[in-house]
C-alpha positions, 0 to 999 in steps of 0.5 A: 157894076157890070160890063159886057165885052167881046172876047179879045183877039190875040192877034189884035192885042199888044203884050209885053215882050216874050222873055223865052223862046218857049211855047206852052201847049195845053192838051185837054185842060178842062178844069178852069182853076188849073188852066187859069193858074197855068196861064199865070205861070206861063206869063210869070215865066215869060213864055212866048205864047200858050196854045189850047187844043180843042177840048180845053176849057174856054180861057175867057170863062170867069173862073179861068179869068179869076185864077189867071189874075191878069195873065190873059193880058200878058201872054198871047193865048191861041184857043180851040186849035185842032192838032193839025193846026198846032204846028203852024202856030209853033216856031220852025225847028222847034222841039216839043217835049211832054210832061209825063208820069212815067219815072225813067228810073223805075221798072214798069209793072203795068202797061204804059198809059199816057198821062198829063202833067197832072200825072207827073209823079214817079212810082219809084225814087230810083234815079237809074237810067231809063228802062223801057216799060213792058206793054200789054196787049190792048183789048180789041175795041181799043186796039187802034187808039192804044196801039198808036199811043203806045208806039208813039210813047215808046219813041220818046226818051224819058228823063227827069225835068231837071236834066238838060232838055231845053233847046231854043226854040222849045214847046212843052205839052201839059195834059189835063187831069182826067184824060192826060196826054192825047196820042196826037201830043205824043206824035208831035213830040216824037216828030220833033225829037222831043222827050218825056219830062218826069218830075220825081216824087217820093214813093206813095205819091201818085202824081202832081196837080197839072198846074203845079207840074206845069209851073215846075217844068216851065221855070226849070226850062227858064233856068236852063235857057238863062244858064245857056245864054250866060254860058254863050255870053261868057264864051263870046267874052272870053273866046278859047284861043287854040 
């Protein structure tokens, strides 16, 4: 049996109530299997919505649908957004964080390059305080792009994903395997006081798959939000008397 349907409009669909004030932004996510898996993780974590920038694979492509396993009908998906329209799809007073592969405890020996969550590996297991990486001069033909990206990245504090970073509401940007994070993603994070979230891995492992890294960061964000909600509930139940 074969059925032909028009692509659903997220604004006209009904979804289960969001469990988290957390938005996932996919930046240049071009692999259909990865995107479908990420949508499945976002739905499982209870994200409010998923935003896809231009350059991402069509979320209704058959391979994405297959990997999503029904997630398309459990979380709103807003696709084909340019970066100028991304902020209008985010809650007010949101903090945007980005998944990055630069270990905040490692000395950088090469010039910094922005990577996506698929490159969220560490170069070292050293858990010391963040160290600002050294930056080499960019070739003339890429001076504007590299320079803008480097300046923006340097404005973002780096920390491990399991440290406290969540603030309600929040958004997380995950970059694709090939192109990683765009300068626009870094600028958005910098303008909202966001951070670079690093998933440390053992030496010799360069990075994690984008979908795996996204799931780790999303469910850690969920854990932190639930813990904070529990703490606030206990303070209201047992107020401190001065």
